[in-house]
Backbone bond lengths (Angstrom), bond angles and torsions (degrees), N, CA, C in turn:
res aa  C-N    CA-C-N  psi(-1)  N-CA   C-N-CA  omega(-1)  CA-C   N-CA-C  phi
1 M - - - 1.462 - - 1.527 109.07 -
2 K 1.353 114.68 139.77 1.455 120.70 177.95 1.527 109.73 -106.28
3 G 1.313 114.77 169.79 1.455 121.45 174.83 1.511 110.30 -117.98
4 L 1.331 116.16 152.14 1.453 121.74 178.66 1.532 107.95 -139.92
5 I 1.336 116.54 129.64 1.467 122.20 179.11 1.518 107.69 -124.49
6 L 1.328 116.20 128.76 1.463 121.36 -177.70 1.523 109.84 -98.27
7 C 1.346 115.95 123.26 1.467 120.60 -172.85 1.524 113.86 -132.73
8 A 1.321 118.86 10.15 1.461 120.04 -169.07 1.520 114.50 -82.37
9 G 1.333 118.74 -5.11 1.458 120.74 -178.41 1.521 112.75 -65.72
10 K 1.340 115.82 156.72 1.465 121.53 -176.51 1.525 113.31 -87.02
11 G 1.320 118.73 -22.93 1.459 120.60 -179.72 1.515 113.30 66.55
12 T 1.339 116.86 42.47 1.470 120.52 -174.15 1.527 112.91 -62.69
13 R 1.337 117.75 -28.42 1.464 119.26 -178.95 1.525 112.55 -71.77
14 L 1.334 116.64 -10.57 1.460 120.47 178.36 1.531 112.79 -108.34
15 Y 1.339 116.92 14.33 1.464 118.49 172.84 1.529 109.11 -60.12
16 P 1.349 119.92 142.70 1.465 127.44 9.54 1.524 114.47 -90.23
17 F 1.320 117.69 -0.71 1.469 120.06 -173.69 1.523 112.47 -64.01
18 T 1.348 116.86 -28.93 1.463 120.26 -177.14 1.525 112.75 -103.83
19 L 1.331 117.42 12.37 1.468 119.30 176.99 1.526 111.26 -65.22
20 K 1.332 116.44 -39.99 1.466 120.93 -177.66 1.519 112.92 -116.15
21 H 1.323 116.85 -2.18 1.458 120.42 -176.88 1.532 109.29 -131.01
22 P 1.327 118.87 130.84 1.466 120.40 179.39 1.517 111.54 -57.64
23 K 1.325 115.69 139.99 1.465 121.02 -178.85 1.521 111.80 -57.03
24 T 1.306 116.79 -36.70 1.455 120.19 -176.02 1.527 112.77 -69.33
25 L 1.346 117.31 -9.99 1.465 120.36 177.92 1.517 113.01 -97.59
26 I 1.337 118.23 -1.10 1.460 117.46 177.67 1.527 108.88 -65.64
27 P 1.339 116.77 141.32 1.459 119.75 -174.25 1.525 112.66 -88.85
28 V 1.313 115.61 142.51 1.461 123.31 169.29 1.520 105.88 -121.85
29 A 1.321 116.83 118.54 1.462 122.13 -171.98 1.532 110.16 53.60
30 N 1.328 115.30 39.16 1.466 124.41 175.58 1.526 114.24 67.87
31 T 1.323 117.47 18.71 1.459 121.01 172.46 1.521 108.61 -121.02
32 P 1.344 119.37 123.09 1.463 120.30 177.20 1.528 110.91 -56.90
33 I 1.330 116.34 142.64 1.468 119.71 -178.35 1.522 110.41 -57.74
34 L 1.328 117.77 -39.61 1.464 120.55 179.63 1.520 111.36 -59.19
35 Q 1.328 117.19 -41.48 1.455 120.67 177.75 1.523 111.00 -62.17
36 S 1.331 117.00 -39.50 1.467 120.68 177.36 1.522 110.70 -63.48
37 C 1.343 117.38 -38.82 1.463 120.82 177.82 1.529 111.11 -62.48
38 I 1.322 116.11 -44.28 1.467 119.71 179.40 1.524 110.23 -61.17
39 E 1.324 117.00 -40.90 1.464 120.23 178.81 1.530 111.42 -62.76
40 K 1.345 117.76 -38.38 1.469 120.09 178.68 1.526 110.72 -63.83
41 L 1.321 117.64 -35.94 1.465 120.48 179.36 1.524 111.55 -74.02
42 T 1.331 116.81 -42.84 1.462 118.32 -178.96 1.527 111.95 -67.51
43 E 1.338 117.06 -25.22 1.471 119.53 173.87 1.522 111.50 -57.85
44 Q 1.331 117.05 -27.64 1.456 122.10 -179.81 1.529 112.60 -96.10
45 G 1.313 115.85 15.91 1.458 120.11 176.86 1.512 114.20 78.06
46 I 1.323 118.48 12.86 1.456 121.86 -178.96 1.526 108.92 -83.78
47 R 1.313 116.34 127.01 1.460 121.76 -176.75 1.525 112.74 -119.51
48 E 1.336 117.41 -7.86 1.464 121.40 175.78 1.519 108.04 -113.82
49 I 1.334 116.62 115.56 1.456 121.19 -173.21 1.526 109.55 -130.32
50 G 1.334 115.13 125.83 1.461 121.29 173.08 1.517 109.84 -94.42
51 V 1.325 116.73 136.95 1.464 121.96 178.49 1.524 107.24 -120.34
52 V 1.334 115.98 115.24 1.461 121.27 -178.98 1.520 108.83 -87.56
53 I 1.331 116.71 121.71 1.461 122.00 -174.50 1.521 110.08 -134.68
54 H 1.323 115.01 161.79 1.464 120.45 164.26 1.525 106.96 -83.77
55 P 1.334 118.88 143.00 1.480 119.49 -177.42 1.517 114.34 -52.83
56 S 1.335 117.67 -31.30 1.461 120.42 -178.88 1.525 112.59 -67.44
57 Q 1.331 117.97 -16.59 1.464 121.56 -177.74 1.527 112.98 -91.66
58 E 1.319 116.80 -9.43 1.462 119.67 -165.82 1.517 113.26 -59.77
59 S 1.326 118.11 -47.10 1.465 119.34 -174.52 1.527 111.21 -63.99
60 D 1.339 117.61 -42.08 1.464 120.46 -179.97 1.523 111.38 -64.86
61 I 1.328 116.42 -43.59 1.462 119.60 -176.84 1.524 110.32 -70.62
62 R 1.325 117.34 -40.93 1.471 119.33 177.21 1.524 110.67 -61.36
63 E 1.329 116.90 -41.29 1.463 119.88 179.63 1.516 111.20 -63.73
64 C 1.342 116.77 -40.09 1.462 120.36 -179.80 1.523 111.20 -65.66
65 L 1.321 116.86 -45.48 1.469 120.10 -174.74 1.519 112.19 -78.59
66 G 1.341 115.94 -31.13 1.458 118.50 -178.88 1.519 110.70 57.00
67 E 1.302 116.18 -140.83 1.460 121.71 176.82 1.521 108.39 -99.34
68 E 1.323 116.07 97.45 1.456 120.43 -179.85 1.525 110.31 -66.81
69 K 1.314 115.68 124.87 1.460 120.73 -178.48 1.522 110.75 -69.77
70 D 1.330 116.32 129.20 1.466 123.36 175.56 1.526 112.88 63.56
71 V 1.331 118.61 16.14 1.459 122.07 178.03 1.523 108.80 -131.80
72 T 1.331 116.09 136.06 1.458 120.87 174.73 1.520 108.68 -102.27
73 I 1.328 116.08 117.24 1.461 122.19 -179.90 1.525 108.81 -99.25
74 T 1.327 116.48 128.07 1.460 122.64 174.62 1.524 108.43 -116.84
75 Y 1.325 116.84 127.84 1.456 121.18 -178.83 1.527 109.83 -93.42
76 I 1.319 115.22 132.06 1.465 123.49 -177.04 1.528 106.61 -123.83
77 Y 1.331 117.06 135.86 1.461 119.65 -172.10 1.531 111.88 -99.97
78 Q 1.329 114.49 134.99 1.457 122.44 168.15 1.522 105.53 -120.27
79 N 1.321 117.03 102.69 1.459 121.63 -171.79 1.519 113.33 -73.16
80 E 1.324 116.67 -23.59 1.460 121.31 179.72 1.513 108.81 -136.74
81 A 1.328 117.04 130.10 1.464 121.05 -178.35 1.525 109.64 -75.46
82 K 1.322 116.00 100.08 1.470 120.82 -177.77 1.525 111.98 -120.60
83 G 1.333 116.78 22.25 1.450 119.91 175.94 1.512 113.72 111.18
84 I 1.329 114.62 164.25 1.470 121.27 -176.40 1.525 110.89 -63.13
85 S 1.335 117.03 -44.06 1.467 118.96 -178.78 1.520 111.51 -61.45
86 D 1.334 117.22 -37.61 1.462 119.75 177.34 1.524 110.74 -65.13
87 A 1.336 117.32 -38.82 1.466 120.16 177.68 1.529 110.82 -63.63
88 V 1.336 116.32 -41.73 1.466 119.93 177.22 1.535 110.47 -61.74
89 K 1.317 116.14 -40.07 1.468 120.62 -179.83 1.522 111.41 -58.99
90 Q 1.330 117.53 -37.27 1.470 121.09 179.72 1.526 111.84 -64.08
91 A 1.328 116.50 -21.48 1.470 120.65 -174.83 1.530 113.24 -95.94
92 E 1.322 118.34 4.30 1.474 119.84 -174.33 1.527 112.02 -59.42
93 A 1.326 117.39 -44.28 1.471 119.47 -178.70 1.522 110.92 -64.70
94 Y 1.314 117.17 -33.77 1.468 120.51 178.85 1.527 111.76 -71.26
95 I 1.320 117.46 -45.00 1.465 121.06 -177.28 1.518 111.27 -69.25
96 E 1.349 116.83 -34.52 1.462 123.45 -175.98 1.530 109.80 58.15
97 D 1.307 118.55 -126.70 1.468 121.13 -174.54 1.526 112.80 -101.45
98 E 1.321 117.55 12.12 1.459 119.73 -175.47 1.526 111.92 -87.04
99 A 1.324 115.69 154.55 1.460 120.16 165.99 1.531 107.75 -71.60
100 F 1.340 116.34 158.43 1.465 118.54 -178.90 1.515 111.12 -152.28
101 L 1.325 113.76 153.39 1.460 122.23 171.43 1.520 108.02 -97.27
102 L 1.329 115.79 134.22 1.450 122.09 -178.64 1.520 110.14 -116.34
103 L 1.331 116.77 130.22 1.458 122.42 175.09 1.521 109.56 -126.58
104 L 1.322 115.84 145.09 1.454 120.98 172.68 1.521 108.18 -87.42
105 G 1.313 116.50 129.19 1.461 121.01 -171.27 1.504 115.45 -72.32
106 D 1.340 117.77 -1.72 1.469 119.38 175.67 1.521 111.41 -113.81
107 N 1.332 116.73 15.24 1.463 121.55 178.99 1.517 110.79 -110.89
108 L 1.314 115.05 136.28 1.457 121.49 177.83 1.519 108.25 -98.74
109 I 1.330 116.41 115.19 1.464 122.88 -176.25 1.514 108.69 -113.40
110 S 1.339 116.19 125.24 1.464 120.01 178.40 1.523 112.50 -99.24
111 D 1.315 117.33 -31.62 1.452 120.20 -174.48 1.525 111.02 -72.28
112 S 1.321 115.24 158.28 1.459 120.81 177.19 1.528 110.44 -70.86
113 L 1.337 115.89 149.17 1.462 121.74 176.01 1.526 111.77 -96.31
114 R 1.319 115.99 9.82 1.466 120.24 -172.79 1.528 112.70 -60.24
115 E 1.336 116.87 -46.19 1.465 119.32 -176.16 1.521 111.46 -67.74
116 L 1.335 117.55 -35.44 1.460 119.42 176.06 1.524 110.45 -61.57
117 K 1.316 115.42 -43.82 1.468 121.08 -179.60 1.525 110.96 -61.71
118 I 1.316 116.61 -45.62 1.463 120.86 -179.11 1.525 110.91 -64.62
119 D 1.340 116.90 -37.49 1.470 120.25 -179.02 1.519 112.07 -55.12
120 V 1.340 116.65 -46.33 1.465 118.42 -175.51 1.527 112.52 -87.68
121 E 1.318 117.76 -23.09 1.472 119.58 -179.60 1.526 112.83 -87.57
122 E 1.332 117.71 -31.35 1.465 119.83 -170.98 1.528 114.43 -126.86
123 R 1.334 117.84 -24.54 1.469 119.60 -171.95 1.519 113.97 -104.37
124 G 1.312 117.78 2.97 1.456 120.07 173.41 1.511 116.23 86.65
125 S 1.315 119.24 3.83 1.461 120.82 178.30 1.528 110.31 -73.08
126 H 1.325 115.61 145.63 1.460 120.16 173.54 1.524 111.23 -91.09
127 A 1.325 116.23 -17.82 1.457 121.43 174.20 1.515 108.11 -155.55
128 S 1.317 116.04 148.86 1.454 121.39 175.42 1.522 107.63 -141.59
129 L 1.338 116.26 134.76 1.456 121.88 -171.52 1.514 111.17 -123.06
130 L 1.318 115.78 148.71 1.456 121.80 171.36 1.528 107.82 -93.37
131 L 1.333 116.45 126.69 1.458 122.76 -179.03 1.521 109.89 -120.45
132 A 1.322 115.45 158.37 1.460 121.41 173.49 1.519 108.41 -148.18
133 E 1.315 115.54 146.26 1.461 119.83 177.03 1.523 108.92 -77.35
134 V 1.349 115.53 132.80 1.466 120.90 -177.05 1.528 109.80 -126.07
135 A 1.320 114.71 157.17 1.467 119.83 -179.17 1.521 112.06 -81.85
136 N 1.326 117.20 -23.43 1.472 121.60 -176.10 1.533 110.81 -123.27
137 P 1.333 118.14 69.74 1.467 121.29 -174.17 1.524 114.25 -62.02
138 Q 1.331 118.02 -21.00 1.466 120.06 179.05 1.525 112.52 -63.20
139 D 1.331 116.95 -15.72 1.466 120.68 -177.24 1.527 113.38 -96.53
140 Y 1.331 117.76 4.93 1.467 121.20 -173.00 1.527 111.23 -131.56
141 G 1.339 114.85 167.95 1.448 120.19 162.06 1.520 107.58 -75.79
142 I 1.336 116.90 126.25 1.465 121.73 -171.44 1.533 110.30 -114.43
143 A 1.325 114.62 137.78 1.461 121.64 -179.14 1.521 111.17 -103.08
144 E 1.330 115.30 133.50 1.457 121.59 169.23 1.529 106.66 -101.02
145 V 1.315 117.43 124.41 1.458 120.47 -171.56 1.522 110.74 -118.05
146 L 1.317 114.00 153.65 1.455 122.20 173.71 1.512 107.28 -137.01
147 E 1.332 115.25 112.58 1.464 121.51 -175.79 1.528 109.41 56.10
148 E 1.330 118.74 -117.07 1.467 119.80 -174.14 1.529 113.10 -101.00
149 R 1.337 116.87 8.73 1.461 119.46 -177.33 1.520 111.50 -122.18
150 I 1.335 113.40 153.25 1.457 120.23 169.74 1.519 107.66 -87.41
151 I 1.337 117.04 130.05 1.463 120.00 -179.55 1.526 112.46 -107.91
152 R 1.331 117.29 -17.25 1.464 119.23 177.49 1.530 110.06 -161.36
153 L 1.337 113.69 144.70 1.459 121.44 175.81 1.523 108.77 -125.27
154 E 1.329 115.25 143.63 1.459 119.48 177.58 1.520 108.63 -142.02
155 E 1.340 115.42 131.70 1.461 121.04 -177.88 1.526 110.02 -85.67
156 K 1.344 115.84 120.39 1.468 122.98 177.64 1.537 112.63 46.55
157 P 1.333 117.07 60.92 1.469 120.59 -174.82 1.534 111.97 -70.64
158 R 1.327 115.48 145.18 1.462 120.44 176.41 1.525 110.25 -70.63
159 I 1.344 115.90 -39.31 1.468 121.62 176.66 1.530 106.93 -123.23
160 P 1.327 119.00 92.05 1.474 121.86 -175.10 1.534 112.21 -64.98
161 K 1.336 114.83 142.98 1.464 120.95 175.74 1.521 112.09 -84.24
162 S 1.322 117.20 -14.26 1.461 121.83 177.41 1.517 108.30 -158.70
163 K 1.323 116.03 -179.28 1.461 121.61 174.47 1.528 111.13 -109.27
164 L 1.327 117.18 15.31 1.454 121.79 -177.60 1.530 109.75 -89.42
165 A 1.319 115.35 107.56 1.464 121.21 -176.19 1.523 110.64 -92.93
166 V 1.327 115.10 145.10 1.460 121.72 175.07 1.526 108.30 -80.07
167 L 1.312 115.75 122.59 1.462 121.27 179.16 1.529 109.75 -92.04
168 G 1.308 116.66 -176.56 1.461 120.39 -174.75 1.507 114.15 -90.34
169 A 1.344 118.45 40.47 1.470 121.85 179.11 1.521 108.92 -139.29
170 Y 1.341 116.18 126.16 1.451 121.95 -174.82 1.533 109.28 -143.36
171 A 1.339 115.36 155.21 1.465 121.39 166.75 1.521 107.23 -124.72
172 F 1.342 116.80 138.55 1.465 120.87 -176.12 1.526 111.52 -136.14
173 K 1.336 114.31 149.65 1.459 121.57 161.12 1.530 108.54 -93.93
174 G 1.321 115.82 177.25 1.456 120.95 -175.36 1.515 115.10 -63.78
175 S 1.320 118.20 -16.86 1.471 120.24 179.47 1.525 112.24 -59.91
176 I 1.306 117.98 -20.26 1.466 120.15 -179.62 1.529 111.02 -65.74
177 F 1.332 117.94 -25.03 1.459 119.56 -179.06 1.523 111.69 -73.52
178 A 1.343 117.34 -33.89 1.463 119.32 172.41 1.518 109.73 -64.13
179 A 1.333 116.14 -36.60 1.466 120.72 -179.56 1.519 111.85 -66.33
180 V 1.333 117.23 -49.25 1.467 119.01 -176.07 1.523 111.73 -68.29
181 S 1.325 117.49 -21.00 1.466 120.70 177.66 1.520 112.25 -83.33
182 D 1.327 116.86 -18.49 1.466 120.56 -173.53 1.524 113.96 -101.03
183 I 1.328 118.12 -25.42 1.465 120.19 -174.94 1.523 111.55 -73.67
184 K 1.323 114.98 161.11 1.465 122.39 178.07 1.532 109.24 -104.26
185 P 1.336 116.92 161.34 1.468 119.05 176.53 1.526 111.53 -62.84
186 S 1.312 115.75 148.76 1.460 121.27 177.48 1.525 110.31 -77.52
187 A 1.332 115.76 -178.43 1.463 120.50 179.96 1.523 112.05 -61.08
188 R 1.328 116.92 -27.06 1.472 118.96 179.24 1.530 112.26 -91.71
189 G 1.356 116.03 9.35 1.451 120.56 173.36 1.507 115.37 83.22
190 E 1.336 118.28 14.08 1.459 121.62 -179.20 1.522 110.79 -114.53
191 Y 1.319 114.90 154.62 1.463 121.55 173.80 1.525 107.25 -89.22
192 E 1.322 115.48 104.11 1.460 121.76 -170.85 1.533 111.13 -82.16
193 I 1.322 116.50 139.39 1.463 120.04 176.39 1.529 110.69 -69.67
194 T 1.341 117.17 -28.92 1.466 119.72 176.71 1.523 110.50 -63.92
195 D 1.345 117.92 -38.15 1.469 120.45 177.52 1.520 110.88 -66.19
196 A 1.323 116.68 -38.71 1.465 119.73 179.23 1.526 111.16 -65.62
197 I 1.333 116.28 -42.64 1.471 118.88 179.09 1.527 110.33 -67.43
198 Q 1.332 117.14 -36.27 1.468 119.81 176.06 1.525 110.59 -62.32
199 W 1.323 117.44 -36.81 1.466 121.82 174.84 1.527 110.49 -57.79
200 V 1.334 116.40 -44.48 1.470 120.66 177.96 1.530 110.21 -61.46
201 I 1.337 116.45 -43.74 1.471 120.87 178.79 1.528 110.45 -61.05
202 D 1.338 116.45 -42.15 1.468 121.01 -178.08 1.522 112.76 -66.85
203 Q 1.331 117.11 -18.58 1.470 121.00 174.83 1.538 111.28 -86.23
204 N 1.328 115.72 9.47 1.477 122.15 -178.98 1.528 112.21 61.94
205 L 1.318 115.87 31.93 1.458 121.39 174.49 1.527 108.27 -98.66
206 P 1.326 117.82 136.76 1.472 120.37 -172.92 1.525 113.00 -68.98
207 V 1.341 114.80 132.28 1.461 122.90 175.08 1.524 107.20 -124.89
208 T 1.314 116.96 116.24 1.455 122.21 -175.02 1.528 110.67 -108.39
209 Y 1.331 115.89 179.10 1.459 119.56 -174.18 1.522 110.46 -156.16
210 H 1.325 114.28 164.03 1.459 122.38 172.30 1.518 107.69 -140.09
211 V 1.322 116.44 136.47 1.456 122.26 -178.04 1.527 108.40 -98.97
212 T 1.320 116.16 131.15 1.461 121.23 179.56 1.525 110.69 -116.27
213 Q 1.300 115.16 151.08 1.458 121.38 173.38 1.522 111.40 -116.18
214 K 1.336 115.91 6.89 1.457 120.37 179.75 1.527 110.42 -86.02
215 L 1.330 115.42 173.41 1.453 122.08 -177.98 1.527 110.46 -61.55
216 N 1.320 115.73 118.12 1.459 122.26 173.88 1.520 106.55 -145.63
217 M 1.322 117.74 112.27 1.458 120.19 -173.36 1.523 111.77 -139.39
218 D 1.324 114.44 140.07 1.457 121.65 165.83 1.518 106.68 -80.40
219 V 1.330 116.28 109.82 1.461 120.59 -176.48 1.529 107.79 -83.55
220 G 1.333 115.48 67.85 1.450 120.09 -170.58 1.509 115.77 -107.73
221 T 1.333 118.00 -6.50 1.459 121.44 177.68 1.522 108.59 -136.38
222 L 1.322 116.41 165.71 1.463 119.50 178.51 1.516 111.36 -60.96
223 E 1.329 117.09 -39.17 1.461 120.19 -179.82 1.519 110.92 -63.83
224 R 1.336 117.30 -43.24 1.472 120.36 179.36 1.524 111.28 -69.83
225 W 1.309 116.21 -34.06 1.470 120.33 177.88 1.525 109.90 -62.32
226 L 1.314 117.07 -48.51 1.463 120.65 178.81 1.527 111.35 -64.73
227 E 1.334 116.64 -39.85 1.464 119.52 178.67 1.522 111.11 -64.94
228 S 1.331 117.06 -42.58 1.464 120.86 177.61 1.524 110.93 -61.58
229 N 1.317 115.75 -40.11 1.464 120.01 179.29 1.529 110.73 -61.96
230 R 1.331 116.64 -43.96 1.469 120.02 178.10 1.524 111.19 -60.15
231 K 1.317 115.77 -49.45 1.465 119.54 -175.55 1.521 111.93 -67.15
232 R 1.324 116.90 -38.33 1.464 119.00 179.24 1.525 111.00 -69.44
233 L 1.327 118.36 -38.22 1.464 120.48 176.76 1.521 111.44 -61.02
234 D 1.318 116.75 -34.95 1.466 120.27 177.79 1.525 111.75 -66.33
235 E 1.341 117.54 -24.84 1.459 121.58 -176.30 1.524 113.51 -84.43
236 I 1.340 117.62 -20.56 1.464 121.53 -171.45 1.527 110.39 -95.35
237 P 1.329 118.34 132.57 1.473 120.00 176.06 1.526 110.99 -57.12
238 S 1.320 116.95 139.47 1.466 121.10 -174.26 1.526 112.77 -59.27
239 K 1.323 117.44 -31.80 1.459 119.86 -178.17 1.527 112.53 -67.67
240 S 1.335 116.96 -15.34 1.462 120.59 -178.89 1.515 112.94 -95.44
241 L 1.320 118.02 1.91 1.457 120.48 -168.36 1.520 114.82 -93.99
242 K 1.321 118.99 -17.63 1.460 121.06 -177.51 1.520 109.87 -119.49
243 H 1.342 116.64 122.82 1.455 120.87 -179.73 1.529 110.13 -69.17
244 E 1.313 115.51 146.91 1.471 120.42 -175.16 1.525 112.80 -64.86
245 S 1.333 118.21 -20.20 1.464 120.73 -179.19 1.525 113.29 -84.24
246 V 1.330 117.95 -7.10 1.464 121.61 -177.22 1.533 110.35 -66.12
247 I 1.332 116.36 137.56 1.466 122.22 176.81 1.523 109.02 -109.90
248 L 1.329 116.05 124.58 1.462 122.11 178.03 1.526 108.54 -119.65
249 D 1.334 116.07 128.49 1.459 121.94 179.96 1.524 108.02 -128.11
250 N 1.336 115.38 108.56 1.465 121.11 178.18 1.532 111.40 57.05
251 C 1.314 115.06 51.42 1.467 120.87 -177.87 1.527 110.56 -118.30
252 T 1.318 115.56 150.25 1.454 122.54 172.54 1.519 108.54 -114.97
253 L 1.332 116.19 123.59 1.464 121.44 177.20 1.520 108.85 -107.48
254 I 1.319 115.68 127.10 1.461 121.95 176.94 1.523 106.52 -107.50
255 E 1.315 117.13 104.44 1.465 120.86 -172.85 1.526 111.68 -66.38
256 P 1.367 114.89 153.51 1.463 127.41 1.28 1.525 112.52 -86.11
257 V 1.330 114.03 140.04 1.461 122.65 178.19 1.523 107.64 -139.45
258 S 1.331 117.12 136.57 1.459 121.76 175.80 1.523 108.81 -116.76
259 I 1.341 116.38 127.07 1.462 121.15 -179.90 1.528 107.47 -128.53
260 A 1.336 116.39 122.17 1.461 121.31 -174.61 1.523 111.44 -87.61
261 K 1.320 114.40 172.01 1.466 121.77 -171.30 1.524 112.83 -59.55
262 G 1.336 114.64 146.66 1.445 121.50 173.96 1.513 115.41 79.34
263 S 1.316 118.03 4.12 1.462 120.06 -178.69 1.526 110.45 -87.50
264 V 1.342 115.52 147.30 1.457 122.98 -179.35 1.523 108.56 -128.50
265 L 1.339 116.67 126.39 1.452 121.60 -179.63 1.527 109.00 -126.18
266 K 1.340 115.71 136.96 1.457 121.43 178.89 1.525 109.54 -137.62
267 D 1.343 115.90 133.57 1.469 122.48 175.44 1.533 111.47 53.82
268 C 1.319 116.02 47.84 1.466 120.76 -176.56 1.530 111.37 -122.62
269 T 1.315 115.00 151.71 1.459 121.76 165.40 1.521 106.71 -116.69
270 V 1.336 115.87 120.17 1.459 121.32 -171.60 1.524 109.89 -127.99
271 G 1.334 116.09 126.22 1.440 121.45 176.08 1.522 111.95 114.74
272 P 1.339 114.74 172.31 1.458 125.54 -1.34 1.533 112.04 -79.29
273 Y 1.333 115.13 168.76 1.461 124.51 173.54 1.529 112.69 61.91
274 V 1.329 114.59 56.25 1.460 121.18 176.79 1.526 109.03 -125.52
275 S 1.339 115.68 134.28 1.462 121.87 170.94 1.519 108.80 -116.59
276 I 1.327 116.28 127.16 1.465 122.03 178.49 1.524 107.25 -117.55
277 S 1.336 116.28 118.82 1.463 120.74 -176.06 1.523 111.15 -79.50
278 A 1.325 115.53 179.37 1.459 122.59 -169.35 1.529 112.83 -62.52
279 D 1.342 114.23 147.79 1.467 123.49 169.44 1.521 112.96 60.14
280 S 1.320 116.07 35.32 1.465 120.27 175.04 1.524 109.45 -97.26
281 H 1.323 115.73 146.67 1.463 122.10 179.98 1.526 107.80 -125.05
282 I 1.329 116.15 118.60 1.464 121.13 -172.56 1.523 108.70 -132.07
283 E 1.327 115.44 130.59 1.465 120.66 -178.68 1.522 110.05 -137.29
284 D 1.332 115.43 134.20 1.456 122.29 173.33 1.535 111.16 55.42
285 C 1.339 115.20 58.32 1.464 120.95 -178.77 1.522 109.99 -136.54
286 R 1.323 114.98 153.65 1.464 122.79 171.14 1.513 106.90 -119.33
287 I 1.346 116.47 120.46 1.469 121.12 -173.48 1.526 109.09 -130.35
288 E 1.330 116.53 133.98 1.468 121.70 -179.02 1.522 109.25 -143.72
289 N 1.356 116.04 139.33 1.466 122.60 175.70 1.533 111.23 46.63
290 S 1.318 115.74 57.96 1.460 120.49 -175.37 1.519 110.86 -144.41
291 I 1.331 114.35 164.60 1.461 122.07 177.29 1.530 107.54 -124.12
292 I 1.329 115.77 122.59 1.462 122.42 177.90 1.524 106.74 -108.30
293 L 1.311 117.51 116.88 1.455 120.67 -178.15 1.531 110.57 -80.97
294 S 1.319 116.87 177.99 1.462 120.93 -167.38 1.524 112.52 -71.37
295 G 1.329 114.52 150.20 1.449 121.90 174.36 1.510 115.28 70.80
296 V 1.331 117.00 22.45 1.462 121.20 -177.76 1.531 110.18 -84.90
297 H 1.346 116.46 143.68 1.467 122.82 173.71 1.523 108.33 -122.23
298 L 1.326 116.43 116.28 1.461 122.69 177.72 1.522 108.30 -122.14
299 Q 1.325 116.11 136.75 1.466 118.68 -177.17 1.529 110.24 -150.50
300 H 1.338 115.06 128.48 1.463 121.98 172.90 1.529 112.52 52.59
301 I 1.330 115.80 51.93 1.464 120.34 176.46 1.525 107.52 -80.78
302 A 1.321 116.19 121.15 1.468 120.72 -171.30 1.526 112.75 -77.45
303 Y 1.311 117.81 -11.80 1.463 121.63 -179.67 1.523 109.02 -121.97
304 S 1.314 116.57 161.20 1.459 121.41 179.17 1.521 110.21 -77.07
305 L 1.325 116.18 129.13 1.458 120.96 173.95 1.525 108.36 -83.74
306 K 1.324 116.42 120.72 1.458 120.87 -174.97 1.523 109.92 -145.13
307 D 1.338 115.86 140.11 1.468 121.95 176.27 1.531 111.30 55.43
308 T 1.311 116.12 48.67 1.465 119.28 -174.62 1.522 110.92 -142.48
309 V 1.338 114.88 163.45 1.459 122.31 172.84 1.526 107.07 -123.61
310 I 1.323 116.59 128.93 1.459 122.39 178.20 1.527 107.86 -104.26
311 G 1.330 116.21 123.27 1.454 121.60 -170.63 1.516 114.98 -72.16
312 Y 1.334 114.72 165.79 1.458 122.81 -178.89 1.530 111.65 -51.43
313 R 1.331 115.20 130.66 1.465 123.57 173.63 1.531 113.19 57.74
314 S 1.313 117.68 25.64 1.458 120.38 176.47 1.524 110.35 -72.09
315 V 1.314 115.82 151.40 1.461 122.91 177.29 1.514 107.92 -125.67
316 M 1.350 116.01 125.08 1.456 120.64 178.50 1.523 108.48 -134.41
317 A 1.324 115.74 134.25 1.461 120.17 178.45 1.523 108.53 -142.39
318 G 1.318 115.88 133.50 1.452 119.49 -178.21 1.518 110.96 61.88
319 L 1.301 117.68 -134.82 1.465 121.89 179.27 1.509 111.93 -97.93
320 H 1.338 117.58 7.00 1.455 120.92 -175.51 1.516 108.92 -112.82
321 A 1.324 116.02 145.36 1.461 120.91 -177.96 1.526 110.23 -128.38
322 R 1.300 115.99 139.13 1.472 121.90 172.31 1.509 106.97 -116.89
323 K 1.345 116.84 122.96 1.460 121.04 -174.48 1.527 110.83 -85.68
324 E 1.313 114.49 127.27 1.462 120.78 172.68 1.516 106.87 -134.51
325 G 1.318 115.28 77.01 1.459 119.45 -179.31 1.506 111.06 118.71
326 G 1.318 118.24 -13.18 1.457 120.18 172.42 1.509 113.66 112.42
327 N 1.324 116.23 126.30 1.466 122.23 172.43 1.513 108.85 -113.93
328 Q 1.291 115.58 159.30 1.471 120.90 172.10 1.507 107.58 -133.80
């Protein structure tokens, strides 16, 4: 079985942070979402992983991943963002005749993918999906289920048949490639993965599902990014959150707090729910429920930084800020 991660989206809802950096590389608890996706696949013994990207993202993503140990990464190009099904279609030659696990590179998945994998490898399913109950089903692809099978999918329905939303984790057999080649664009001009899976259902091929209650989020807005950061920090043991190279001088940390390598903090109170990325220098600041990206310099901030994201290489001193990569 192979793995496939889709990363070609622009992440427009997270501008300015994603203007120069791929959305899938934004960190949650100081781990890029793409890295978390790779870890979810390798947990299932998958060592061949295709990453679908826009050509403009290649250098950043290659630099982030470097040489992945015991994993072979193959880059697949989607030159125009025309939907998930179109991205899957670009990967057909890479996947060949194998079953595969599919993850969206901007989704944070906590649950295991084991049952999805078993469904298509051993239980005869042609597709298996991870679902979760949501409060606002009109904003998601929604599944109508009967016993252990999905019988209908609808993208962002006006009158939902259930509250079970399709998350960004799937397992497929090769029949999905016939589906993505046959469907038409939706009203919003995209080739929807829900339409492709419905095609599989309409061929009377079994599509199964598993419902999760663990953290699974589309990190697509600042609010969701901060919420994902909080929830992920709660999941990580405190001893794993501070890199050994971090220098703290007269600082108070209110856990959970994650501080990446090369960062220096002096006369600060930090936390709870703060992630500080690599090589940041912070002095005389109070920070709570925030994300500080890499290379940031903060000094003598007269007010408490709360519920905010500070952009890459930003410089802030006193009550004045100079943007170098974007502040929020």
